[in-house]
C-alpha positions in Angstrom: -32.1 14.7 -0.2 -31.1 10.9 2.1 -32.5 9.3 5.0 -32.3 11.5 7.9 -29.8 11.0 10.4 -32.2 10.1 13.0 -33.8 7.4 14.8 -37.2 8.5 14.2 -37.3 7.4 10.1 -40.0 5.7 8.5 -39.8 2.7 5.7 -41.1 5.1 3.5 -38.6 7.8 4.0 -36.0 4.7 2.5 -38.4 3.9 -0.2 -38.8 7.6 -1.3 -35.0 7.4 -1.4 -33.8 3.7 -2.9 -36.9 3.6 -5.2 -37.2 -0.4 -4.9 -39.1 -2.4 -7.1 -41.8 -3.3 -4.4 -42.0 -1.4 -1.0 -40.8 -3.2 1.7 -37.5 -3.5 3.8 -36.5 -6.8 2.1 -36.3 -5.1 -1.6 -35.1 -1.9 -0.2 -31.8 -3.7 0.5 -31.9 -5.3 -2.4 -32.1 -2.5 -4.3 -29.7 -0.1 -2.3 -26.7 1.1 -3.8 -24.1 -0.2 -0.8 -21.4 2.7 -1.3 -25.0 5.1 -0.3 -25.3 3.6 3.3 -23.6 5.4 6.4 -20.7 3.0 7.5 -21.7 4.4 11.5 -24.9 2.5 11.0 -25.1 -0.2 7.9 -24.6 -3.0 9.9 -25.4 -6.0 8.7 -28.1 -4.8 7.0 -31.0 -6.6 8.2 -33.0 -3.8 10.0 -34.8 -0.4 9.1 -32.0 1.7 11.1 -29.2 0.4 8.9 -30.9 3.1 6.4 -29.8 5.8 8.7 -28.4 8.6 7.0 -28.0 6.6 3.4 -27.9 8.8 0.2 -25.6 9.6 -2.3 -23.6 12.1 -0.2 -22.1 8.6 1.1 -20.9 7.8 -1.8 -17.6 6.7 -3.0 -15.1 9.4 -4.9 -13.6 7.7 -8.1 -9.9 8.5 -8.4 -6.5 6.6 -10.4 -4.2 4.2 -9.7 -1.9 1.6 -10.9 -2.9 -2.3 -10.9 0.6 -3.3 -10.6 2.7 -2.9 -7.1 5.8 -2.6 -5.4 7.2 -4.9 -2.8 7.5 -2.8 0.3 10.9 -5.2 0.7 12.2 -2.4 -1.6 12.7 1.1 -0.9 10.0 4.1 -1.4 12.3 5.6 -4.0 13.0 2.3 -6.3 8.6 2.2 -6.0 8.7 5.2 -7.5 11.5 4.7 -10.1 9.2 1.5 -10.8 5.6 3.1 -10.9 6.0 6.3 -12.6 4.6 6.3 -16.0 2.8 3.0 -15.9 -0.9 2.5 -16.8 -3.5 3.8 -14.1 -7.1 2.4 -13.8 -10.0 3.8 -11.6 -10.5 3.0 -8.3 -12.8 4.1 -5.3 -12.1 5.7 -1.5 -14.8 6.4 1.2 -12.8 9.9 2.5 -13.9 13.3 1.9 -11.6 14.8 -0.5 -10.8 14.2 -4.0 -7.5 11.9 -3.3 -7.5 9.4 -0.6 -5.4 9.8 2.2 -4.5 7.6 5.0 -7.1 5.8 7.0 -9.3 5.7 4.1 -10.8 2.5 2.4 -10.3 2.1 -1.0 -12.6 -0.2 -3.2 -11.9 -1.6 -7.3 -15.7 -1.4 -7.8 -17.9 2.0 -7.1 -20.1 0.1 -4.9 -17.6 -0.7 -2.6 -18.0 -4.2 -2.4 -14.5 -4.8 -3.2 -11.6 -3.4 -1.5 -8.0 -3.2 -2.5 -6.5 -6.5 -1.6 -2.7 -6.9 -1.8 -1.1 -9.9 -0.7 2.0 -8.5 1.0 3.0 -4.8 2.2 2.9 -3.1 -0.7 3.1 0.4 -2.6 1.3 1.2 -5.5 0.8 4.6 -7.8 -0.9 7.1 -9.7 1.9 7.3 -12.4 2.6 11.4 -11.7 4.9 10.8 -8.2 2.5 9.7 -6.1 2.8 6.5 -4.0 0.2 4.6 -2.0 1.3 2.4 1.1 -1.0 -0.6 1.4 -0.8 -3.4 4.7 -1.4 -6.7 3.1 -4.8 -8.1 3.1 -6.0 -5.0 4.0 -8.3 -1.7 1.9 -7.4 0.6 4.3 -5.1 3.4 3.0 -1.9 3.8 5.3 0.2 6.5 4.4 0.8 8.9 1.5 4.1 9.5 -0.2 5.4 12.1 -2.7 8.2 10.9 -4.7 10.9 13.3 -5.7 10.0 16.3 -8.0 13.0 16.6 -10.4 14.0 18.8 -13.7 15.8 17.4 -16.3 19.2 19.0 -17.8 22.0 17.6 -20.0 25.9 17.9 -19.0 29.2 15.8 -19.6 29.7 12.0 -18.5 31.3 13.8 -15.3 34.9 13.1 -13.8 37.0 13.0 -10.7 39.2 15.3 -12.0 38.8 19.1 -12.7 41.5 19.1 -15.8 39.6 19.6 -19.2 36.3 19.7 -17.9 35.6 22.6 -19.9 36.2 20.8 -23.1 33.6 17.6 -22.4 31.3 17.1 -24.3 27.2 17.9 -23.2 25.4 14.7 -24.4 24.4 13.0 -20.7 20.8 13.6 -19.5 20.3 14.2 -15.5 18.0 15.6 -13.4 18.3 18.0 -10.4 15.7 18.5 -7.5 16.0 22.5 -7.4 13.8 25.5 -8.7 16.1 26.3 -11.6 16.7 24.8 -15.1 20.3 24.1 -14.2 21.0 23.0 -10.2 22.2 25.0 -8.0 24.4 25.0 -4.5 22.8 22.8 -2.2 20.5 20.9 -5.0 20.7 17.4 -5.7 21.9 16.0 -9.0 20.6 12.4 -10.3 21.3 10.0 -12.8 17.9 8.9 -13.3 14.0 10.9 -13.7 13.0 8.8 -10.6 15.0 11.3 -8.4 16.5 7.8 -6.9 20.0 7.7 -7.9 22.6 10.3 -7.2 25.7 11.3 -9.0 29.0 9.7 -7.8 31.1 12.1 -9.7 33.4 15.0 -8.5 32.8 17.1 -11.9 30.3 17.7 -14.7 30.1 20.5 -17.0 26.7 21.9 -17.7 25.4 25.2 -19.4 28.3 28.1 -19.5 30.0 26.7 -16.4 30.4 23.9 -14.7 29.6 21.6 -11.2 31.5 20.5 -8.1 30.5 17.9 -5.8 31.4 16.5 -2.5 31.1 13.3 -0.7 29.9 11.1 -4.3 26.5 12.6 -2.6 25.5 14.3 -5.8 24.8 17.5 -3.8 26.4 20.5 -5.7 28.9 22.0 -3.7 30.3 25.0 -6.0 29.4 26.3 -9.7 31.9 27.9 -11.9 32.2 29.4 -15.3 34.0 28.1 -18.1 
C-alpha cells in the first residue's frame, strides 16, 4: 500500500512497509529499497519525512538499451547505422511509461543508485530503430529519436543512362521508405539497411520495370514498365 503521502504518517507506517531488521528509523533507511522513495521527498534520507509516499509504486521500470554508444560528433543516421542490431542490456528509468522519454532519469541498476553516465554527448540505441540521446555525465535522457523505417528489395546495380536498363541483372540489395514491397514515386531508396545512404544513380531496374531518380538524392520520380 505504501507510506501515506501526507506529513502525519508515523514510524510504524514506515516499519510496516519496509519490514526492517529492527523497528527504528536508522534500520528503515538501511533496509529500504532506494527505488521506492518518492524523489520529491527523499532528501538526504536522514529524517522520517523522507519516507513520505515511499512504496513500490515509485519503483523503476526496466527497459533494453545498448551498452555501446555513438558520439554526437556524428549524425543521428550514422548512429542508427552503427547501433541497430547490437546486443542490448537491461537498464531502468523513473518515468511513468514502459519506455523512457525525454526528462526521465535512467540507471544501470534496479535500485536507482547508479545513473547512466556517458563521458561525452552521445547516443545509445535499443537495437530496433530507436536512439536515446545523452548529455555528458548526466543520467537524464535528453531526447528519443526514431531511425528511418525501411523495406528491402532487389534491383539492378543502377546506371545513369536509360539504354539497356531492362536487360540489367537484378542482384543488388536496396531499401526504401515507402509502404509497399517496391518503392513508388516520392519514396526514397537507400543503399544500406539503416536508411542513411541514398542511391545516387538515375535508373534502377526492379520487378517488371525500372525506377527513375533525379538530383542524385534517391527519390523516385517515375516508374515505368519494361
